C-alpha positions in Angstrom: 4.3 6.0 -7.0 0.5 5.9 -6.7 0.6 5.4 -3.0 2.8 8.4 -2.4 0.6 10.5 -4.7 -2.6 9.4 -2.8 -0.9 10.1 0.6 0.1 13.6 -0.6 -3.4 14.4 -2.0 -5.1 13.3 1.2 -2.6 15.3 3.3 -1.4 12.2 5.1 2.2 12.0 3.8 3.6 13.8 6.8 1.7 11.4 9.2 3.0 8.4 7.2 6.6 9.5 7.5 6.0 10.2 11.2 4.6 6.6 11.6 7.7 5.2 10.0 9.8 7.3 12.4 7.8 6.1 15.4 8.3 2.5 14.4 12.0 3.0 14.1 12.2 4.6 17.5 12.8 8.2 16.4 9.3 9.7 16.8 8.8 10.1 20.5 6.5 12.7 22.0 3.5 12.0 19.7 0.0 12.7 21.2 -2.8 10.2 20.9 -4.5 12.2 18.2 -1.2 12.2 16.2 -1.0 8.4 16.7 -4.5 8.0 15.4 -3.6 10.0 12.3 -0.5 7.9 11.8 -2.6 4.7 12.0 -5.0 6.1 9.4 -2.2 7.1 7.1 -0.6 3.6 7.2 -4.0 2.0 6.5 -4.6 4.4 3.6 -1.1 3.6 2.3 -1.7 -0.1 2.4 -5.1 0.2 0.8 -3.9 2.4 -2.0 -0.9 0.1 -2.7 -3.2 -2.9 -3.1 -5.8 -1.1 -5.1 -3.2 0.3 -7.4 -1.9 -3.2 -8.0 -5.4 -4.4 -8.7 -6.1 -1.6 -11.2 -2.8 -2.4 -12.9 -3.9 -6.0 -13.2 -7.3 -5.1 -14.7 -5.7 -2.7 -17.2 -3.1 -5.3 -18.2 -5.7 -8.0 -18.7 -7.9 -5.7 -20.9 -4.8 -4.8 -22.9 -3.9 -8.5 -23.3 -7.4 -9.5 -24.3 -7.6 -6.7 -26.9 -4.1 -7.0 -28.4 -2.7 -10.5 -27.8 -5.7 -12.8 -27.8 -6.0 -13.0 -31.7 -2.5 -14.3 -31.8 -3.2 -17.3 -29.6 -3.8 -18.4 -26.1 -0.2 -19.3 -25.3 1.0 -15.7 -25.6 -2.1 -14.6 -23.6 -1.2 -16.9 -20.7 2.3 -15.4 -20.5 0.9 -11.9 -20.5 -1.7 -12.7 -17.8 1.1 -14.2 -15.7 3.1 -11.0 -15.9 0.1 -8.9 -15.2 -0.4 -10.7 -11.9 2.8 -9.0 -10.6 0.8 -5.8 -9.9 -1.4 -7.3 -7.2 1.5 -9.3 -5.9 3.6 -6.1 -5.4 0.6 -4.5 -3.7 0.1 -7.4 -1.4 3.9 -7.4 -0.7 3.7 -3.7 0.3 0.8 -4.5 2.6 2.7 -7.3 4.2 5.7 -5.0 4.8 3.4 -2.4 6.4 1.7 -4.8 8.8 4.5 -4.7 11.4 4.5 -0.9 11.2 0.7 -0.9 11.9 1.2 -3.4 14.7 3.9 -1.3 16.3 1.8 1.9 16.1 -1.1 0.1 17.9 1.4 -1.2 20.5 2.7 2.3 21.1 -0.7 3.8 21.1 -2.0 1.3 23.7 1.0 2.0 25.9 0.1 5.7 25.7 -3.5 5.2 26.7 -2.6 3.3 29.9 
């Protein structure tokens, strides 16, 4: 959700979808400038996904420390374990997008030769 919003605000949503089309083999005929913009949009998407997960983790830990800590540390450990899912999802999205970025670089290098 946050990644899509950031891509839309920065004006890179169209380049991001074009990057996915290029990686699937449907986006032929892109210029080198368009390929550069696609690379930037994928990098922004990866960074925003990870930072959104990190922000979710920080907000969750603060909520746990304020609301749950007085009840006992056992409940807090469970809450912190669940709050780690945000950064893990962000990292998972980054891992999924790495082959897309690699493919864009490969296509771009083939265009420059």
